[in-house]
N, C-alpha and C positions, 0 to 999 in steps of 0.2 A: 628454555622457556621464551616464547615469543612475546614481545611487548604488545599488550592489548591497549593501545592508546585510544581506541574508539569503542564505544558501546555498540553502535550500529552503523554498518555501511550498507547502503541500498543502491540498487542498479535498476535503471529503467528509462522511460521517456517522460520528460516533463514538457508541458505545453503552456502557452498563453491562452487564457480563456476570455471569451466575450459572452457575457450573460445578458440576455434580453430583459429590458425593463419595460414598464408600462408607458414610458414617456414617448411622445410623438407617435402614438399609435403603434408602439412596438418597434420603432425604427432606431431606438437608442440602446446601446449595449454597454454594460459596465465591465471594464477590463479587470480580470483577475488571473489566477494561475491554477493549473491542474496537473494531473499526472499522479497515478496512485502511489507509487513508491516515494515520489518527492513529497507528496502530502504527508505520508507516514513519517518520514524522517523530520519534517518540520514539526509535526505534532510531538515527536519524541524529544526534539531539541528544546521546544518550549517547556518541556517538563524536566529539563535538566540533563538529558542524555547527551553524550559526546557523539556527534554524528558526522558522517561524510556521505557524499553522493557522487555516483559516477554515471555519466551519460555522454552523449555527443550533442552539441548545439550548432546551429548555423552561425555564421559570422554576420549576424544581423541584429537589429534593434531588439527583436523578441528574445534572442539568446542572451543579449546583455541584460535585459530586464530580469531574466531568470537568475543569472549570476548575481545580480544585485540583491534579489530576493533571498537567495541562500546565504549570502554574506550577512545581510541584516538579521537573518534568523540563526546565525551562529553555526551553519552547516558548512563543513570544509569542502571546498571545490577545487583543490589544488590539481586534481587529476582529470577534471572535466576536459574533454577534447572539443576543439572548435574546428568545424568543417567549412571551409570557404566555398565549397561547391554544392552545398545542400542546405535547405532551409530548416529553421526551427518549426516544430509542429504547432498549429493553433487549432482551436475548436470553438464552436458556437453552441450556446444553450438557448433553446427557444421554448416558450411557455404557451400553453393553450388550455382549453377546458379539460383536456384529458391528462394533463400533467406536463412534464418537460421532456424534450428530446434533444439529442446531441448530434451535431454535424461536425465531422472531423476533416481538417486539411492537414493530413500527416503522411500521405503516401510519398515515399522517396525522401522522407525527412532525414536530417543528420543522424538522429538516434537510430533510425532503422538501418543505417549503414554500420552499426556496431559489429565488430569482429572479435573473435577470441583474442587475437593479438593486441587489441586495444586495451584489454583489461589491466588495471593497475595492480599487478600481483603483490607488490610490497604493501599496498593499502589493505588488500584482502587478508594478508597475514597478520594485520595489526588490529583486527576487530573481534569483539566477543560474538557478534551476531551478524550474519549476512542476510539481508531481506530482499527477496525477489518476488515477482508475480507472474501470472499468466500473461498479462499485458506486456511485461518485459520480454517474454518469449514470443509473443504473437506478432510483433511489429515486422519481423522478417525472419527468413531462415537463418541468416548469419547471427541475428540476435538470439535465436533459439540456441544455437551452438555456443554463443558467448556466455549465456546464462548457465548452461551445463558445465562449461569450463570454470566459471566463477565458483560454482558449487564445489567442484573438485578442489580448486585451489584453497578455498576457505576451509573446507572439511579436512584437508590434509594437516592443517595446523590446529585443529580442534575447535574451530568456530562453530557455533550453533547455526543451523540453517532454518530460516523462517520463510514460509511460502504461502501466498494467497493466490489461488488460481484465477480469481477475478476474470471470469469468462466474458469475452466480448466477441460475439459471433459476427460483428462487422469486420473484425480483423482477421479471423481465420475460420474455416469450416469446423463443425462440431467433431467430425471424425478425427481430424488432425489434432484439434485441441485435446480431445480425450486421450489420444495416444501420448502426447507430450506430458499432459498432467499426470497420467497413470505412471509414467516413467519417473516423474519428479517426486511424487508423494513419498516413496520409500527413502529418498535422500534427505528428507527434511526432518528436523527435530520438533518444529512447531508448525503444524498445518492449520491455516487460518481461513477456511472457506466460508462463504455465505451460503445460506440454505438453497436459494434458487440455482446458484451455479452448480453445486454438487448434486442437486437433483437431476439436472440435465446430464451430467457426466456419468452418474451412477445408475440412473434409471429408477432410483428408489424415491420414496416420498417422505416417510416418517423420519424425523430427526434422529431418534434412537437407532434406527436401522442404518442410517447414513453414517453415524459415528462408528458403529461396528464395522461397516464396509471400509471406512477409511483405515481402521486398524488392520483389517485383513489385507489391504493393499500394501501396508507397511508403514503407515504414519505412526510416530511415537506418541506425541501429544497432539490432540485434536481440540481446536476451539471452533465450534460451529456457531457462526453468527446468525441469529434469528430475528434481527431488526428489533421491532418494538417488543418482541417476546424474549429478549435477552440473549443468552448463549448457553451452549452445553460445553463443558470442559471435561475432557477424558484423557487419562493416561493409560487406558487399556484395562485397568483394574477397577477404577471407580469413575462414575460419570456424575458430574455435579451441575445442576441448573443454576445459572447466575441471572438474576432478574435485571431487566432494563430499568432505567430511571425515567419516570414520566416528566416530560418538559413540554413547553409550548413550541413545538417544532415548526420551522418555516421552510427549511431546505436541507434535505438529507444527503446532498451531493458528496460530501467528503467524510461521512460518518464512519463507513467501514475502514477507510484509510486511517482515520483518527484512532479507531479502535486498535488497528494493527500497531501503529507507532507507540501508542500509550501502553499497550500490553508489553511490547518488546522493551520499552524503557524500564518497566517494572522488572521484567525478567533479568535485564542486565544488572539491576541492583541486587538480584538474588531472590526476588519474590517467587513463590510457587505459582503454578499456572492459574489456580482458582483465585488467589489473591490478586494476581495481575489482571485477570479478566474482570473482576469486580471493579477495579480502578478504571480499566479501559471502558467498561460499560458507562460509567459516569462521564468520562471524557467524551465518548461518542455522543452521548445525549446532549452535552453542551455544544458540540459541533453542529447540531441541527438547529440551533437557536439563532443563527445568522445566515446570511446569504454567501454563496461561493464555497469553494473547497478549502481555502486557506485562512481567510480572515477570521472565521469563528473558532479556529483550533484553540483549545484552552491551555492556560498555564497550569502548573501544579497547584498553585494557590486556588485557582478557580475550581479545579476538580476537588480539592480537599474541602472547600466550602460546601460544595454540593453533597459530598459524601457525609459531612458532618450534619447538614440539615436533614438528610434522609435518615441517618441513624437516630437523630433527636426526635 
């Protein structure tokens, strides 16, 4: 029996964020942090899960800021690799009348140089859940191979595999993304797509049809995130609609990542998927009430209070 010292290990690329504010005519940026799988494990850690993160960082100030962030958040970083010859990725969020847009400076980043041989095999054998995403796969061909290898290593010792396809067409063309996502879906125990992503991959529109398609491809448990319309949770036998929590939302940047991490923290505790999704729905709602991907991620106490208010 392998020692499962971690609830969740996640792999991917974390970045330093610069989010445009209204000051000085939009020339001022608030520094924060981003990266979907990093956001997810921070959300899970704030809610009491034992988490670790694996990535590659540049030997630069931005990389050190991320290491400090994870250490403050209680996320284990013992196996994070530092690359002296490649930078840590950064991105900018700009706002205008049509919403927000992202500009990435991540080509050739340290994380994109991830190779299967870099993976912390011992760490992957010690987790209940491995969490990866389509962004983890899309940053380079070697990262695609590394994620496939990580899934094999974790699966061999009975870890659950969680996967959010998190489609970003700025990172790879739809045909390649579809090929990799379709190959990954049957390998995962918890498939956590957002509606718009899987609409593009499947060619379908209706949420119920998409859930059925996910199962046909090979997904075991499907949690289809529908934004303000909640989520659909299916184990292939029954499909349950989970409502969203109405809040005064100001920025939905990290809501999906918060949902993933909160859901997996509950699964690691033994919750069934519907119960976990109800909790994650409340957590994701709270994540939209502040700016940035990380700062508004809630604690268990905050989620519990929202759930109690809603049930009252």
